[in-house]
C-alpha positions as CSV (number, residue, x, y, z in Angstrom):
1,X,102.2,44.7,142.5
2,X,99.2,46.8,143.2
3,X,99.6,46.3,147.0
4,X,103.1,47.8,146.7
5,X,101.8,51.0,144.9
6,X,100.9,52.9,148.1
7,X,104.3,52.1,149.6
8,X,106.1,53.3,146.4
9,X,104.0,56.5,146.4
10,X,104.8,57.1,150.0
11,X,108.6,56.6,149.4
12,X,108.5,58.8,146.3
13,X,106.7,61.5,148.4
14,X,109.3,61.3,151.1
15,X,112.1,61.5,148.5
16,X,110.6,64.7,147.0
17,X,110.2,66.2,150.5
18,X,113.9,65.4,151.3
19,X,115.0,67.0,148.0
20,X,112.8,70.1,148.6
21,X,114.4,70.4,152.1
22,X,117.9,70.4,150.6
23,X,116.8,73.1,148.2
24,X,115.3,75.1,151.0
25,X,118.5,74.9,153.0
26,X,120.3,76.5,150.0
27,X,117.6,79.2,149.5
28,X,117.6,80.2,153.2
29,X,121.3,79.7,153.9
30,X,121.8,83.4,154.7
31,X,119.2,83.2,157.4
32,X,119.9,79.8,158.8
33,X,123.7,79.7,159.2
34,X,126.5,82.0,160.2
35,X,128.9,82.0,157.3
36,X,130.8,85.2,156.5
37,X,132.3,83.4,153.5
38,X,129.0,83.3,151.6
39,X,129.4,86.8,150.2
40,X,133.2,86.6,150.1
41,X,133.2,83.8,147.6
42,X,130.4,85.3,145.5
43,X,132.7,88.2,144.6
44,X,136.1,88.5,143.0
45,X,137.9,87.1,146.1
46,X,141.4,86.3,144.8
47,X,142.9,89.7,145.7
48,X,140.7,90.3,148.8
49,X,141.4,89.9,152.5
50,X,139.5,87.2,154.4
51,X,136.5,88.7,156.2
52,X,136.5,88.7,160.0
53,X,134.8,85.7,161.5
54,X,134.0,84.1,164.8
55,X,135.6,80.7,164.7
56,X,133.2,79.1,167.2
57,X,130.1,80.4,165.4
58,X,131.5,79.4,162.0
59,X,132.3,75.9,163.3
60,X,128.8,75.5,164.8
61,X,127.2,76.8,161.6
62,X,129.1,74.3,159.5
63,X,128.4,71.4,161.8
64,X,124.7,72.3,161.8
65,X,124.5,72.6,158.0
66,X,126.6,69.5,157.4
67,X,124.5,67.6,159.8
68,X,121.2,68.6,158.1
69,X,122.7,67.6,154.7
70,X,123.9,64.3,156.1
71,X,120.6,63.4,157.6
72,X,118.7,64.3,154.5
73,X,121.2,62.5,152.3
74,X,121.0,59.3,154.4
75,X,117.3,59.4,154.2
76,X,117.5,59.8,150.4
77,X,120.0,57.0,150.1
78,X,117.7,54.7,152.2
79,X,114.6,55.6,150.2
80,X,116.5,54.8,147.0
81,X,118.3,51.7,147.9
82,X,116.6,50.3,151.1
83,X,119.9,48.8,152.2
84,X,121.1,49.3,155.8
85,X,124.6,48.4,154.9
86,X,124.7,51.3,152.5
87,X,123.4,53.6,155.2
88,X,126.0,52.4,157.7
89,X,128.8,52.8,155.2
90,X,127.6,56.2,154.2
91,X,127.3,57.3,157.8
92,X,130.9,56.3,158.5
93,X,132.1,58.0,155.4
94,X,130.1,61.2,156.2
95,X,131.7,61.4,159.7
96,X,135.2,60.6,158.4
97,X,135.0,63.1,155.6
98,X,133.6,65.7,158.0
99,X,136.5,65.3,160.4
100,X,139.1,65.5,157.7
101,X,137.5,68.4,155.9
102,X,136.7,70.5,159.0
103,X,140.3,70.0,160.1
104,X,141.6,71.1,156.7
105,X,139.2,74.1,156.6
106,X,140.3,75.5,159.9
107,X,143.9,74.7,159.3
108,X,143.8,76.7,156.0
109,X,142.0,79.6,157.7
110,X,144.5,79.7,160.6
111,X,147.8,78.6,158.9
112,X,148.5,81.8,156.9
113,X,147.3,85.3,156.6
114,X,146.7,84.8,152.8
115,X,145.6,81.1,152.4
116,X,145.1,79.5,149.0
117,X,141.5,80.7,148.4
118,X,140.7,78.1,145.7
119,X,141.5,75.2,148.1
120,X,139.6,76.9,150.9
121,X,136.7,77.4,148.5
122,X,136.5,73.8,147.6
123,X,137.0,72.4,151.1
124,X,134.3,74.7,152.3
125,X,132.0,73.6,149.3
126,X,132.2,70.0,150.4
127,X,131.3,71.0,153.9
128,X,128.3,73.1,153.1
129,X,126.8,71.4,150.0
130,X,125.4,67.9,149.6
131,X,128.1,66.9,147.2
132,X,128.7,63.5,148.8
133,X,125.1,62.6,148.0
134,X,125.8,63.4,144.3
135,X,128.9,61.1,144.5
136,X,127.3,58.3,146.5
137,X,124.1,57.7,144.5
138,X,125.9,56.7,141.2
139,X,128.5,54.7,143.2
140,X,125.9,52.7,145.1
141,X,123.8,52.3,142.0
142,X,126.7,51.0,140.0
143,X,127.6,48.6,142.8
144,X,124.0,47.2,142.9
145,X,124.1,46.8,139.1
146,X,127.3,44.8,139.3
147,X,125.9,42.4,141.9
148,X,122.9,41.5,139.7
């Protein structure tokens, strides 16, 4: 038990660092990523016109942000559960969800002049925030509890 203490402290330290990194991504999002929708969705956007945006820059910014969140989330999941099957499943789900959500996001942006802003807001939210981590932790915890 005492021999395990340094490993547990190290894991806890890495967990805290990963969580701090997620918070720092949120704090410095204006500087790190190209996203003209950050200010748009902070205001009363329902009766506004979408801001001008560069599709390629927007795509690359979302990919970069989603990738950072995915890597940090997988690290957190590994530190919490230490199960490679969970990491593999989570990786596949992250990639699958990304493909579906990024397709929906750009379809909504390009499909009409006045897209449904609420749907656009939530699709974008899943792409730029670590919401899957918030969903995966209780799901995998519950699964582990059932197996015991």
